BAVO-279524 format. One record per residue: residue in one letter; y, z, x of N, C-alpha, C in turn. Coordinates in steps of 0.05 Angstrom, whole numbers, plus 5000, padded with zeros to 4 digits. Last residue first. Layout:
AYZXYZXYZX/...
***
This chain:
X123372495295120572525305119172255307/X130072385316127872355296125172385310/X134072885346132572635350130372615329/X139073165302136873195322135572915324/X144973485277143373255283141173325303/X148073805222146873835249144973605253/X154173825186151473755189150573795218/X158973955132158073975160155073905162/X163673635092160973745094160273755124/X169773635052168273605077165373715074/X174573255014172873495018170973425041/X181273064995179073055014177273295011/X183072894927183473024953180972994970/X183072234898182372514898182772634925/X183571694902184271804876183772104876/X181971504950184671444943185471554916/X178171984987178471794965181371744959/X174672135039177572115034177871895012/X170072585062170472375043173372365035/X167972755127169972795106170072545088/X163273085165163972835153165872905130/X161973405228163173415201163573135191/X156773655272159173515264160073565235/X153373645332153973815309156673705298/X148273445377150773395363150973565337/X145273945420145073725401147773685388/X145674395453143874185460143573965441/X149674735432146874835434144974595437/X153674205413153374505412150374565414/X158673735412156073805424155874105425/X161173365354161473515379158673585390/X163772855314161372975326162173125352/X166472665254167072795280164572925290/X168172145209166172315222167272425248/X170371965147171272025174169272225187/X170071465100168571685112169471725140/X173871275044173471255072171871505081/X174070894984173371154997172771105026/X174470474947176870604957176370864971/X170270174928170670434916172970584928/X169469684953170269684925170669954912/X165369944998166269684989166869694959/X167570465044165670345024166870085014/X168870485115169770465087167370375069/X168270945169167670695156168470715127/X169571215235169871215206168970945195/X169171695289168871425278169171445248/X168872055349170272015323169871735315/X166272565388165972285380167072245352/X170272995428168672945404168472645399/X173573095471170773145474169073105450/X178472915451178173195456175173275458/X175272355428177772495427177172795431/X172471725434172172005442174972125443/X170271265383172071345405171571635410/X166670695356167170985358168971035382/X165770185306166670275333167170575333/X159870085265162770135269163270215298/X155169825222155969865249158969875252/X150970095175153569965178154570025206/X144470035148146170125170148669955171/X143570115079143269955102145270035124/X145670475042142870505051142370355077/X151970785038150370545045147570615054/X154571094983153171155008151370915015/X156670964934158471064954157171094982/X152870824899153970604914155970704935/X151571274871149771204892151070984910/X155071334828155671474853153971394876/X152571054786154770934801155371064827/X145571264795147971184779150071074797/X143071794836142671564819145371494805/X141472024901143472014880142971764863/X138372124945136972104919138972094896/X138971765008139671974989138171924962/X140571615071138271595053138671825033/X145571225104144871465088142271405073/X147571005169146070965144145571225131/X150970685221151070915202149470835177/X151370565288150170475264149770705245/X156770545331155070715316153970565292/X158870435399158670355371156470515357/X163170495455161070615438161170485410/X164369945501165270135481162870245465/X162969555537162369825544163270035524/X163469025525165869165532165469455539/X158068825521160268655528162668805539/X154569215504154169095531156568935540/X156469805473156669515472156369395500/X152070345470154370225483154269915480/X150270705409149670545433152270465446/X147071085361149471065377148770925403/X145471125297144370985321146770925339/X144171605249146171495267144671365291/X143071785183141871675207144071535223/X142572315138144472145153143072055178/X140072465076139372425104141372225116/X142972955031142172685039141472675068/X140773524993142173405016141173125022/X140573464921139273514946140873394969/X146173684881144073494889142873574916/X150374024871148473984850146173794857/X153874044914152274274909150074234888/X153573444954154573594931152773834926/X151773345008153873184995155173344972/X149573605063149973705035152273565022/X145573235104148373275097148473365068/X141173265159141473295130144273375123/X139972755210140773015200140973025170/X138572405271138372435242139072715234/X139671905321139872175311139572175281/X138771555381138371555352138271845343/X143971495432141271535422141171515392/X149371825461147871575459144971645451/X152072285472151672225444149871975440/X152872335525150972515513150372445484/X157072005539154271905542152272085529/X161872295531160972105511158072015514/X161273005548161872735554160772545533/X163773545505161973435525162673145529/X165974165474166373895484164273805504/X162774515419164074505445164274215454/X164374505348162574475371164174455397/X167175015308167374755320165574735345/X162375385267164775365284164875095297/X160475255198159875285227162375265243/X162475205147160575425152160075465182/X169475135133166875035141165075255150/X173575125080172675305101169875215109/X175174845036175374705062174574885085/X174975124989172874924994172974795021/X175975664965176775574992174775355001/X178575914904176675744918177775664945/X179876594892181076334897179176164913/X177076974841176876904869178076624873/X176077514794177477274804176977224833/X174377804734173677774762174677504771/X179778014691177377854697176877834726/X184478264680182278424690179678274695/X187877884658188377974685186078144697/X188177614609185777584625185877714653/X192177684574192677484595190277464615/X190278074539191277814528191577604549/X183978344567186778364559187878084551/X178778424585180478224598183378264591/X176278804553176678864581178778674593/X176078554503177478814506178078874535/X173178094516175978074506177378334510/X168178324531169678154550172678144541/X166478594485166978744510168778584529/X165978164449167778384444168478534469/X161977854473164677744470166677964466/X157678204470158578114496161378004495/X157178244414157778484430158878414458/X155777724401158277834392159178084408/X150677694425152877514434155577634426/X147978084396148278114425150577944436/X147977844346149378104350149878154379/X144677404356147477364348149177614352/X139977674366141177514388144077464381/X138977904316139378074339140777924362/X138277454284140577624279141077804303/X136276874323135777104306138177284304/X138776204318138076444333137676664313/X141075634309138375724305137575964322/X146475464275145875624299143175744296/X147675244227147075064249146375204274/X149275654193146475554191145775374214/X153376144227152975884213150075794214/X153576814215152576614234152076354219/X157877374207156777124195155976934218/X160577804224157877774234156477524223/X165177824196165377714223162577674235/X164978084148163777814149163977684176/X167878544155164978564157163578284159/X173678464195172278394171169278424174/X176078544243175678784226174178724200/X176678034264174778214277174178464260/X180677784229177877684232175977904241/X185078104230184377984204181477864205/X185678234284184278424266183478304240/X185677554309186077844312184578004292/X185677004313186077124286186377424287/X184876884368187076764353187676904326/X180577194387183077174402185377084385/X176577134349177577404355180277384369/X175976574351176776704326177876984332/X174076494403176676374395177676514370/X169176774400171176854420173976754412/X166576464363167076744356169276854375/X166275994392167775994367168476274359/X162876154435165576074440167276084415/X158176274408159476484424162376414429/X157175774384157676004367159076224383/X156075474430158475414414159175644396/X151275724443153575744461156175674447/X148075584401148675864405150975904424/X147875024408149175134384149875434388/X149274954479147474934456148875054432/X154374644518153374874502151274784481/X152774324581154074334555152874554538/X149574434626152474414629153874454602/X144274474615145174574641148174564644/X144174294563143074114584143874214612/X145474734530144074504519142674354541/X145675444535146075184546144374974533/X143975904509146775834507147275544517/X139376244489139475944492142375844489/X137776824526139476704505139776404510/X135177064568133676874552135376744530/X138377444590138077194604136676984588/X142477864566140077734555139677464567/X146478054601145178234582142478124572/X147977604628147077834643145578024625/X149377284585147077204601146077434619/X153977544568151677514550149177454565/X157377484612156577754603154077744586/X157976944613156677074636155777354628/X160576874564157876754569156476894591/X165277134576163577244555160777124557/X167476784615166577054623164777184602/X168276344577166476324600165576594610/X172076544540169376464531167476454555/X177276844536175376864558172476784550/X183176584526180776624510178376614529/X189576814542186976714553184776784533/X196076624523193676784517191276654530/X201576574570199676454550197276644546/X205376714606204776894584203076774562/X205976414652206976304627206776484603/X203776654696206376524699207576444673/X198976844677200877034688203676914690/X196376374662197176564641199276764652/X195376144712197176014693198176204672/X191876544732194376484746196376344728/X187676484697189276734695191876694710/X185475984711186576034684188376274683/X183976074765185875864758187075914731/X180276504761182676534777184776324769/X176176304729177776534720180376544735/X174175914763175375834738177176064728/X172176254803174176054810175675964784/X168276534776170576684786172776494795/X164476134766166076244743168476394753/X161175994807163775864805165575974783/X156276214802158276374817161076244815/X153475804777154376024760156576184775/X151975244782153675384800155075614785/X148875034742147974994770149675144790/X151675124696149375304702148475274731/X158675104705156174964702153875154709/X162575624675161875464697159175324692/X166275594613164075704629163575524653/X173375644599170575554595168675684614/X178575894568177175924594174275864590/X183375624535180475674530178975664556/X189475884528187875754548184875824542/X194475764479192075924487190475754506/X201175794456199075674472196775864478/X204175744392203275924413201075794429/X209475294373206675374373206175574396/X214675074372214075304356211275394355/X215774674409215274594381214274824364/X216174934456218574794447218274704418/X210875094462212975294454215475164444/X208474604476207574754452209774944443/X211074484524211374314501210574454475/X209174904556212074884551212574704526/X203674784556204675044545207575024539/X203574284581202774304553203774564540/X205274454632206874254618206174264588/X201174794646203874904643205674714628/X196874434649196874654630199674764625/X198474114692198273994666198274214644/X198474484735200974344728200774234699/X193174664734195274854729197874704721/X190174184744189874334719192274514714/X191974074797192573894775192274024748/X190074534824192874484823193574294800/X184674664832185974764808188774664804/X180174114850181974334857183574424832/X174573834855176173914832177874164839/X173573304897173673594896175573674873/X169272744892171772874885171473174887/X166972084898166672354907169372494903/X166471664841167871734866167172024873/X164571504791163471374815164771454841/X167371844757167871554756166871414781/X166072344800167572284776168271984777/X161872834829162472554826164072514800/X164273434862162673294842163372994844/X165374104884165273814890163473674870/X169274614851166774514863167074214868/X173874784826172974934849170474834861/X172274624759174274704778173074854801/X168874474719168074414746170174484767/X169874474665168774714677167774674705/X176174194644173474164656172474424667/X179774584595179574414619176674384627/X183474664535180874694549180574494571/X188074984496187774804518185174864533/X190575024432188475124449187774914470/X196075214399195074984414193075094434/X197675494335196475524361195775244373/X200775294293200975584301199875634329/X204374684289201974834296202675124301/X207174244254207874524260205474694265/X206973594287205973784266206774064274/X208973274328209073174301208473384279/X208173484378210873454369211073384339/X202573464383203973724385206773704373/X201872914381200873084359202173354359/X203972744430205172654404204372834381/X200372984466203173064466204572984440/X195472724450195773014450198673094448/X193972184452195672274430196372564430/X194271834516192971944492194972054473/X196272064582195871864561194571994537/X197572504614198372234622198172024600/X195172924588198072924591199072644598/X189772814590191072824564194072814566/X189172854646188672594632190072594605/X190373394653192073194665191672924652/X185973614628188573644615190673454627/X180673124633182073364641184673384626/X174672864603177672864607178573134617/X169372804591170172814620173172824625/X170872544527168972614547169972594575/X176172834491175072594503173172674525/X180073054435178073094456176972834466/X183873384395184273144412182373184436/X183373644329182473634357183273364369/X185174134281185173864290184373864320/X184574584226184074514254184374214257/X186875124189186574834190186474754219/X184475724157185375574180185175274175/X184476354127184876064122185875924148/X179776814126182076734143182376434140/X175176994103177576954086180076904102/X170876984135172377234134174977214118/X169076464130167276674121168676944119/X173276184154172976164125171176394114/X172276294208174676384196174376394165/X167376014215167476304218169976424205/X169275494205167175604188167075904190/X172775414247173875414219171775544200/X169075424290171275624288172275644260/X166374954277164975214275166875444275/X170374574285169274604258167774874256/X171374634341173474684321172374734293/X165974494363167074764365169374814344/X161474094355164074114340165074394339/X157374024388156874194365159374244349/X162173844434159373894431158974094408/X167773854439166573714416163573734414/X168774174484169974254458168574104435/X166173924524165474204519166674304493/X168573424526165973444513165173734508/X175273674521173473464528170773514514/X181773814491179673864511177873624516/X185474164447185673944466183673994488/X186174354380184574374404184974124421/X190774684339190174424352188574474378/X191175024279190275034307189574754317/X194475404232193975124241193475134271/X192575824183193375824211192475544222/X194875824115192975744136194175754164/X196076354076197576164092195776074115/X192976724051193276474036194976274051/X193177164084190677014082190976754068/X199077204125197677244099195177064097/X198677394193199177194173197777244147/X201278034212198877854210199477644188/X207678034244205978104222203477924221/X209378194311208877994290207078104268/X209678654343212078514335211578324312/X204878884358207079064351209478914339/X200478674384200278734356202578904345/X200678494435199878774432199678854402/X202677994425199878014434198878294432/X207978134414206278024393203378044400/X209578274465209578474444207678384421/X209277764487207577974498207378204478/X213177504458210377424455208477634465/X217677764478217077784450214177704444/X217477584531216977874525216277904496/X218477044521216077124534215377414529/X223577024498221176964481218577044494/X229077344502226777314519224277274503/X233477464471232577184471230177134489/X235277984478233677924454232577644454/X236078354529235978064526234177994502/X236178904519238078784537238278484533/X232078954482234679064475236878954493/X227778744511228878584489231578694479/X226879164547227678904557228978744535/X225179564512227579604528228679344539/X220479324494222679364475225279414490/X217379324541218079074529220479104510/X216979884550218279714570219079444557/X214180044503216780154509218279984529/X209379764509211079714486213979804492/X207280014555207879734555209879654533/X206580534536208480494558209280194559/X202580424497205180534489207280494511/X198280214528199580054508202380164501/X195480184582197580374573199280244553/X191979834605191179944579193180154569/X193679594650192379844654191379974628/X196279164629193879104644192279364650/X200779424608198879304590196179244604/X203379564655202279774638200279664619/X204779044673203179214689201879444673/X208078854631205578714638203678894653/X212279224633210679194609207979064615/X214179104684213079374679211379374653/X216178594675213778624692212478904689/X220478734642218378554632215878584648/X223479074675222379174650220078994640/X224978724718223478974723222079064698/X227778334691225378254705223678504711/X232178624671230078534652227578444666/X235279164694233878924705231678844685/X238079614682238279384663237079134675/X237479984724236280044697236379814678/X236980004784237479764768236279804740/X235880494809238380354816238980114798/X231280604774233280804780235880664788/X227680194771229380234748231580444753/X224580204817226780014816228680054792/X220780584805222680644826225080454824/X217880274768219280514759221380614779/X215879904805217679814783219280054772/X212480214837214880084849216879994827/X208680384799210180584815212680454827/X206579904780208080074762209780274778/X203879724826206079574815207779744797/X199880104831201980094851204379934842/X196979964784198180234787200380234808/X195179454794197179484774198579764776/X192579094836193379374839195779434820/X191378564834189778744818190479034820/X194478194858192178284873190478484858/X198378164821196677924824194178004839/X200878644831199578604805197578374807/X203078544881200978754878199478714852/X206778154866204678084885202378284883/X210078464833208578234822206278154840/X212178824870210478924848208778694836/X215278484902213078644914211078724892/X218978284865217178104879214778254890/X221278774850219978614830217978414843/X223678934897221379084887219878934865/X227678514898225878584921223378724912/X231078424857228578274856226678354879/X235778704865233778824846231178674846/X238178804929237378594910235278714891/X239779104971240879174945240178964924/X237378885015236379145006237479224979/X235978185005237678405014236678665003/X230777725021231977915002233778115017/X230077315067230177275038231777485023/X231277385122230077135113230277105082/X237277545149235177655133233877425118/X240377575210239177395191236977535176/X241978015238243977825231242977625210/X239378645214239178395229241178195220/X240279105188237479015188237178755204/X244479625214244179355204241179265207/X244080295189243680115211243279835201/X244180645148246680495154246380295176/X238880725102239780715129242380555131/X236780695052238680915057239880905085/X233280275053235680255035237680475040/X229380435090230980195095233580195078/X227280905067228480915093230280675098/X225380725017227580925018228880935045/X221380385035223680275020225980465020/X217980755059219280545076221680425061/X216381045014217881185036219280975053/X213680644987215980764975217680904996/X209480555023211380345017213880445005/X206781045019208080975044210080745040/X205080994966206881214973208281155000/X201480554966204180524954206080744961/X197980435028198380565002201180544992/X196980145073197380435076197780585049/X196079615060194779735083194780035083/X198979495013196179425015194679575037/X204079695026202579805003199679735005/X205379365070205179655073203479785051/X205678875046203678915066203179215070/X210078985012207478895001205278955021/X214179105047213279315029210479245018/X214678605073214078845088212979065071/X216078285030213478255042212678485059/X221178495019219178504998216378475010/X223878385067223378665059221178685039/X221977905112222577955084221878245078/X224278115178222377995159223278045130/X230077915215228478125202226577995183/X232177675275230877595250229377835239/X238377595309235777735306234677665278/X242677265355241277265329238777445331/X247577225386245577435389244177465361/X249076565409249276775389247076985393/X248476145443249276395454249576615434/X246375685423249375695426250275965437/X241075815417241775615437244775615443/X241576155373240876275399241576075421/X242775775334244675985340244176115367/X238075475333240575355342242675555349/X234575855313234075755340236675625351/X236875905262236676135279236376045308/X236075385243238875485247238875735265/X230475355239231975185259234775275264/X229775775199228675795226230175605245/X231775655148233375825166232375815195/X228775365113230375215132232075385150/X222475455095224875615099226575485121/X216975365081219275215069221875375071/X211975585081214175735094216875625085/X208475245055209375485040211675625053/X206874855090209274795073210275045059/X204974845148204675055127207075035109/X205874525191203874435172203074655152/X212274355219210374555209208374415191/X217274305269215174165253213074375244/X223674265291221774455280219874295263/X228374185342226274055326224374265317/X234974115364232974305354230974155336/X239273975417237373865398235474095390/X245873945440243574115435241873995413/X250973785458248573625463245973795461/X255374025441253974155462251474005471/X257273655403259173785421257773905446/X252673505371253873315391255773445411/X246973755355249673865358251073695379/X241873605310243273515335246073615334/X235573755283238373815284239473725311/X230373665240231473555265234473595264/X224573915211227373955214228273835241/X219273895163220373805188223373845188/X212974075135215874105135216874035163/X207173915095208673905120211673955115/X204873905045203774095065205274095091/X207773435022204873495020203773665042/X213673455057211773275043208973385044/X220273475077218073635067216273455051/X225673485124223573345110221473545100/X232573405144230173565139228173395124/X237273225193235673145169233273335168/X243973235222241173335217239873185195/X249073435263247973205249244973265246/X254373895264251473855268250673615251/X260274175295258873985278255973965284/X261974865295261374625311259874435292/X267075365283264775205275264474965294/X269675775324269475775295266975625286/X270075845377270775575367270675565336/X268476345394271376305390272076035379/X262976385396264376355421267376295418/X259476405354260876655361262476635386/X259475905302258576005328260376245335/X257275575242259075775255257775865282/X256474885235255175145238257175335252/X256774335189257874495210256474765211/X254073665177255073925168256374075191/X251273085154253273195173254473445162/X245172745153246872945139248773055161/X243072065157243772325170245572485152/X242471575133240071715143240571975157/X248771485139246471305138244071455150/X251172065110251871815122249771605117/X253072605068250972415076252172155087/X256272975044255773015073253672825083/X260072595001259072865007258672895036/X259071945023259772115000258472395005/X258871825078259871635058260771775033/X259872125142259172145113260371925096/X257471855200259871885185259271905155/X253071705228253671985228256372045213/X252971155227250771295214251471585210/X257571055259257570985231255371135215/X255671225309257971365296258071305266/X251770845318250971125316253171285302/X255170395321253170405300252270695296/X258070515367259470475342257570495318/X254170525408255570775400256970745373/X248570115390251170145402252470395392/X241870375394244070265380246670285396/X237970535432237170415407239470265394/X240670725477238170575480237570415455/X245071055477245570765475243070595478/X244071585475244371465502244771165501/X243371735424245871815436246171705465/X238271525414240571445397243171505412/X235271785452235471495454237871395437/X235472315433236772245459237171945462/X232472255386235272335384236772265410/X227472095406228871935387231872005387/X226072535438226572275451228172095432/X225272905396227372955416228072695430/X220972665372223472685357225772745375/X217172725414218072455405220672465389/X216673275415217873135438218672855431/X214373395366217073495372218273345395/X211572785337211373035351214173135357/X209772455274211072475301210572745313/X208971985222207872215237209172215264/X212571745165212171755194210872015203/X213771705110211071655119210571685149/X218171735075217171975088214571945102/X220271255057221671495048220671745063/X217070835072219670865086221171115078/X211171165054212370925065214970975079/X209171435006211071565025212571345040/X205571144977207971244963209971364982/X201371035011202970805001205470894986/X198771515020200771425039202471185030/X198271964965197471714977199571604996/X197372644970199272434965198372174979/X195373294951194573024959196672824952/X198173884976197773704954197173424964/X194574235027196974125016196273934993/X189674765018190474495026193074405013/X191875435028190375235014191274965024/X191776105054192475825056190775655037/X194276745031192076555036193176275038/X196877165004196477175033194176985041/X198477144953195577184958194877194987/X203877074956202877294939199977344944/X204476634990205276894999204077124982/X200576125007201276274982201876564990/X201975565044201475855046202375985020/X198674955051200875105039200075395039/X197374435100196674675084199174785070/X194773855132196873985116195774215099/X192873825201192073805173194173955156/X195973455253195573715240194773665211/X192672945291194573025272193973315262/X189172705327190972905337193073005317/X188872055297187872255316190072455324/X188771885234190871935254189872145273/X185671365196185471625209187571655231/X190170985153188070995173187971275185/X194670945121192171015109189771025127/X199170875150198270655133195570695122/X204471225174201871265161201271025143/X207471025233207671035204204871045192/X207971425293206971195278207471235248/X208671685359209571655332208371415319/X207671755413205771885395206471825365/X211671525443208971425446206971535426/X217571355444216171535425213271435424/X221371085474219271225488217671415471/X224870765447225671045451223671205467/X222170275444224670295460225470585466/X217770445410217370365438219970375454/X220370595361218670775376218370695405/X223670135345224670415347222970575366/X221369635345224369655346225369935351/X215769675345217169505364220069565367/X214770075305213670095332215269935352/X217469875261218270125272217270155301/X214469395254217369385259218369645272/X209369605241209769445265212669425273/X210469865193209470015216209769865242/X212169445160214169645169213069805192/X209868785177209569035164211369245176/X214868255184212468395193212268655177/X219968035177217667855177215067985187/X224768295172223468295198221068115200/X225968235118227868135138226568105165/X221468465093222168185087223968075109/X221868985114219468815119220068525114/X226769135093226469105122224068945130/X225569155039227468955048227168915078/X222069585039221069325030222969105041/X225569995055223369925072222169655065/X228970015010230069925036227869845055/X225270224974226269954969227569844995/X224870734996222570564995223370274991/X230070904989229270855016226570695017/X229970964933231970784946231070714974/X226071354925225571074916227470874929/X228671804944226471694960225771404951/X235271944938233071794925231071684945/X240672324919238572294940236172164927/X246272044894243772174886241672114907/X253071974882251072024903248672154889/X257671444861256571714861254571744883/X259170914862260971104849259871384848/X255570554882257870614898259670824887/X253370324819252970324848255570364863/X254270784766254970524777254670524807/X248571224760251471174760251870884770/X243171194753244471454748247471424746/X240270634720241670744742242971014734/X233870644686236770614685238070754709/X228170324717229570574708232570524706/X225669894739226769864712228070114701/X223670074788225769864788227069814760/X219670454791222470544788224470324784/X214570214791214870494782217770564775/X215069724815215069734786215270014774/X214469864868217069784859217269804828/X208869924867210570164870213470104862/X207069404860206369604840208169844842/X209069154906210069074880209469284859/X206069414946208969434946210069374918/X200469744914201569534930204669564930/X198270434915199870214904200169984924/X194370964892194770774913196170534901/X196771604865195571344863196071174888/X199572074871196672084877195371804877/X204972034856204272044884201272024890/X205872004797206471784816204871804842/X204372434766204972184752205271944772/X203472864800201272764783201872484773/X208372884827205872904842203572794826/X212372864787211872624804209272644820/X213373064730211373154749210672924768/X217672814706217273094702215373214722/X221872384743219272434731218872734729/X226772434767226672294741224072344727/X226072664816226572844793226672704766/X226172264853223572344842223872524818/X232371924834230472054853227872124839/X235171284812234371564809232471664830/X240170924844237370924838236471214835/X245370924861244870994833241970994825/X246870834913246170604897245770664868/X247871194952249971154932249370924914/X244871314997244071434972246371414951/X245971015042247671255038246971395011/X242570575042242670745066243971015060/X244070334993241370444997241270645020/X249270175005248870374985246070494986/X248369785045250070015051249570245031/X245569405016244169555037245769805044/X247569454946247669344973246069514992/X246869254879246269454899246169334926/X247368844843249769024846249369234868/X242668594837244868424847247368594852/X239468994815239068914843241368754854/X240869024760241569244779241469154808/X239668524740241768684727242668914744/X235268324767237968244777240168414764/X229668684787231368624764234268564773/X226368354840227568594831229568524809/X224767864860223467954835224668214824/X227567804908228467654884227167754858/X229568144955227268204936227968064910/X234067964981231567994996229168044979/X237867914942237767714963235167724978/X237268364911236068124901236167894921/X240368744941237468764938236168504931/X245368434983244468574959241368574958/X249168565042247068425029246168585004/X252668875070253568785044251468615030/X250468945119250669185102251469105074/X245868425135248668515132248668755114/X240768265183241668375158244668405159/X240668025232238467965214239268045185/X244168145272245067945252242667845235/X243068565304241768315311242468085292/X245768965277246768885303245568615312/X242268985233245068915229246268815255/X237669165257237668895245240468805240/X239469665272238769475293238669195282/X240169885222242569835238241869655261/X234769925206236569755190239069685207/X232870285244231770015243233669835228/X235970735228236270615255235170335256/X233870825177236670755180237170625207/X228670975193229070735176231970645178/X230071445220228771225234228970965219/X232271765179233971685202232771455218/X227371805146229771655137231671585160/X223572155167223171865169225771705164/X224972625148226072565175225372275182/X221972675101224572525100225972505127/X215972735136217272715110219872555112/X212972785181215772895182217272855156/X206673015197208172825180210972945177/X205373135266205873235240207273015223/X201073185322202673005305202873135277/X201273565381200273535354202173365337/X203273695430202673415426201473365398/X203874225433206374075432205873775427/X198774445386199874415413202474255411/X194774885345196974695348197774675378/X187674945349190375055352192374825354/X182474875305183974735326186774845327/X178675035267179775235286181175105309/X176974695229175574685254176574885274/X180374835186177574795182175874815207/X185474845206184175105200181175075195/X188774515252186574465234185074725229/X192874765279193374485269191174415249/X194875435274192775235275193674965264/X199875775315198175735292196175515296/X204975465353203675705343201975625319/X208275215411206475155388205175415380/X214675135439212375305435210875215410/X220175125482218174965468215675135464/X226675115505224575275494222675085478/X229774745533230275025537227975205527/X229174155566227974305544228374605551/X234373725582232773945591231774105566/X237973335570235273245574233373475581/X241873715527241873455542238873375546/X237574215511240374155516240573925536/X232774385460233574255485236574235487/X227274665430230174685433230874575460/X221974605385223074515411226074555409/X215874835355218774835356219574735384/X210374745311211474715338214574705336/X206475185269207374915277208474915306/X207375625217205475535237206275245244/X210476155183210675915199208275875216/X209876625156211876445146211976175161/X206977075166205576835156207476625145/X210077425193210177445164208777205151/X209377275246208377535237208277555207/X212176795249209276795251208077055239/X217476985246216476805226213376795226/X217677305292218277425266217177245244/X216676935333214677135327215077265300/X221576665334219176525325216976725317/X224977085353225476955327222976815317/X222677195403222677405382223177285354/X223376715431220676825426220677015403/X228976685433227476475420224676585412/X229877155463230877135435229476925420/X227677015512226577245497227377235468/X231176605525228376545521227076765505/X235876905531235776695511232876625504/X234577225575235277345549234977145526/X233776845615231477015606232077135579/X238976635618236776465611234376625600/X241677095635242376965610240176785600/X239177185685238977385663239577265636/X240776735713237976775708237576975685/X246276815717245276585703242376625694/X246177295748247477285722246377055705/X243577125795242377335778243577335750/X247376705814244676655805243476875788/X252276835835252176785806249276765796/X251576865889252277105875251977075845/X250776315900248576505903249076765888/X255976115891253776025875251376225876/X258776385932259476435904257176355885/X256176165976255976455971256676515942/X257675625971254875695969254475995963/X263275695978262275575953259275655949/X263775906029264576076007263375965981/X257975756070260475686058261075876035/X255476096126255076036098257775976085/
***
């Protein structure tokens, strides 16, 4: 045996141990994120061409229970930008483009005043001065949800003033890369998806990558966001693919991104000089599609360079890191945007470099989980153990340090949101010992005590907070709501109230009836309304006179009323739509901020659920109260008061048509508004029992309504925290995913009943599945038989529509479009218990996706 072989053999156990230790460290780091619901997705760590660690965790599709795998496709958001930059540099090498070319050379319709001064070099490096998404107050509502042509989307930003003279500053701009994508299409003479495929994906061996052009993407992960305070997932925000495009529209896998990076550094895609130029910062740390930074290592070198890009888009998060000195690649893809923690790839990178990284969980989340599972006393003991221990908690602490005053505030706030106000008080009082001047602690302590009905304790906490920070208007408003800070308005000074809402506000003229009740009790009010049928607060925010009216007049109150369909599926303007709470919450918070800027107090008029779905009231409650908790707005609990009244007296004529209020319903709401806005000046008046002549009910029925309203308001509190609440989960399917089987089993004629909407009878779905004699491919004839009337009926074809089908993971998959309505239907059929079992999803270009499950059988 040679000495060399002997030496190598003797080294093997040591090398093996180091590899095992590193693999165990990777596993432990990832497990820490998974354990705290902070991550679901796929990670990959490689050195040169060897994969050191690769693992998929969590669900790619929570609706169907599909686990993530290393082959799952994720939208990579801004990690698209290095690929766009690579395509641009290939065109430069091919003499198709020059870095000095201007925008107007390739896009003549772009305003010459700016386009003639902006170059390809500046677009690549974010030095063009084109503003970013932050120019818009709410880009998700104002921009991202619409479907655009290229010209329409350019019009969104091309006339905005530049942030600085081109080349003289840096502003990260997705709009700038969108414009770059348009230029590349013009230069390459083909759509961007085709150019990326031919010029980047195929040469790099990226067989699973593609640009989203609005078609179904087999094997993709569905987007979710994780709400840490509620320990629950929800769907990611809806974004039309036409707005992502070159700024963030690529779907890829961890292995494809690894191949992309290796192809760049192996000379497959670009010459080394071009790769070097892309990785050389132009301003700050940004080059062409790449960020260049450094990471500390423990091997005596101090720091090592890293070339990277991160991405985040509508439920997805992506990280791609490349360490050129050690040829280490780290890829992290996730479909739980809530984790949004860029530390995970750095932890994995540290382990790859030999650092002994350990990951501790969020202390605040540890305490929260402990309080829920074992009680607040055990959580207090755990907090004392951690804060008094001299032992290190880990090299990497994901969020809070033990000496951070916000640790217990975060925990207490989460407990308060869950309804355990007593536990929140215990933790906040504990926090005041080390942090007696923490205004966040005192303000939340006031809220928690107020929700428990401990008025004196709440007042004391609020006052202590204001002594430290007299400018805290939110705390001052909370004191005002308790009746301790503001004087009641004199009866001769009218209270000015602006109502913003829809048909639920103008049926029977709610503002006028409120004024009539106020006048009967000698409370002087002046009312105005901005209402429109079927309008949402988001509609009012985007257009109309509501915002202008708030700014033009000195209102005392601005009352905001939203559709009562939150949390259910419905038709809107002829389109299938799921009414999620996100758009309402964003619009409500924008109006609340605007009202306060103009000296008005905001109130959320919590409406009633449609009679056809009474259980939906708890969804409405949840959405309104969450906004109130974040903004300190007053909640007017009209809907819960209706529910209380109907429980007491089911015969009360509150509804006009199953959805809108009858005069008695408007009376209940007007009384609720008067009690909430006018306080004791109204409710303590004997004339508060006045019933307008337009309300045709007996005195006993009116008294019963008032009693229901009084109980509801007293129980709910100013922010409605004690109302019954439940977060809607519309995407949880009733049946488990079907098992796999061969494609021939699906051939035949099938029929089934599909629950399109909760308010209508299920429709009949007819499928005729055959094989094409010419090419042997499966095709499906699809027809609906339904009873929907009006514009919505056109969404569902009565005549059979023939489409191609394919088999993926043992399921039959096909889709078809409507004509002129911008809606796509995506079907998935599996085989369970001897028959097809499936799901159909409606994908509208103006609304989020919602699903329905169905069961098929052979027609009789």
